[in-house]
C-alpha positions in Angstrom: 111.8 47.8 96.5 108.5 49.3 98.1 108.0 46.1 100.1 111.2 46.6 102.2 110.0 48.0 105.4 112.6 46.8 107.7 116.6 46.1 107.4 116.1 42.3 107.5 113.6 42.3 104.6 116.4 43.7 102.4 118.7 40.8 103.7 116.2 38.1 103.1 115.9 39.4 99.6 119.7 39.3 99.2 120.0 35.4 100.1 120.9 33.3 97.1 122.1 36.5 95.2 125.5 38.2 94.9 126.3 40.9 97.5 129.2 42.9 98.7 129.8 43.0 102.6 132.1 45.6 103.9 133.7 44.9 107.2 135.7 47.1 109.7 139.1 48.0 108.5 137.8 48.6 105.1 138.0 45.5 103.4 135.0 44.1 101.6 134.1 40.6 100.1 131.9 39.8 97.1 130.0 36.4 97.1 126.8 34.8 96.8 124.8 35.2 100.3 124.1 31.9 101.7 122.5 32.7 105.0 122.6 35.2 107.7 121.0 35.4 111.5 119.9 38.0 113.8 123.7 38.9 114.7 124.5 39.7 111.2 126.8 36.8 110.8 126.9 36.3 107.1 127.8 33.2 105.1 128.9 33.5 101.7 129.7 31.2 98.7 132.2 31.7 96.0 133.6 34.9 97.7 136.4 36.7 97.1 138.2 39.8 98.7 138.2 42.9 96.9 141.6 43.0 95.0 142.1 39.6 95.2 141.7 36.7 92.8 141.6 34.1 95.5 138.0 32.5 95.6 136.7 31.1 98.8 134.3 28.3 98.4 132.9 29.1 101.7 133.0 32.3 103.9 131.9 33.3 107.2 131.8 36.6 108.4 131.2 37.6 112.0 128.5 40.0 112.6 130.2 42.3 114.8 132.6 43.1 112.0 130.1 43.9 109.3 129.7 47.5 108.1 127.3 47.3 105.3 125.9 44.8 103.1 125.2 46.0 99.3 123.2 43.4 97.1 124.5 43.6 93.6 121.1 42.0 91.8 
């Protein structure tokens, strides 16, 4: 983790790995981060909402609703 000097360094390392993304309203989603952009828009694959068993093959989360991103690996 010593090579992380900027917030986007952490996000770049998380691409292709499992993350938890918390959004406004207290909901969170777990999935494989496929991509993100400078607006914090995030694309997840094989994602599911916390407390649900429904799996989304692809999920787009709009950046202005993101509260946190937690890498799991």
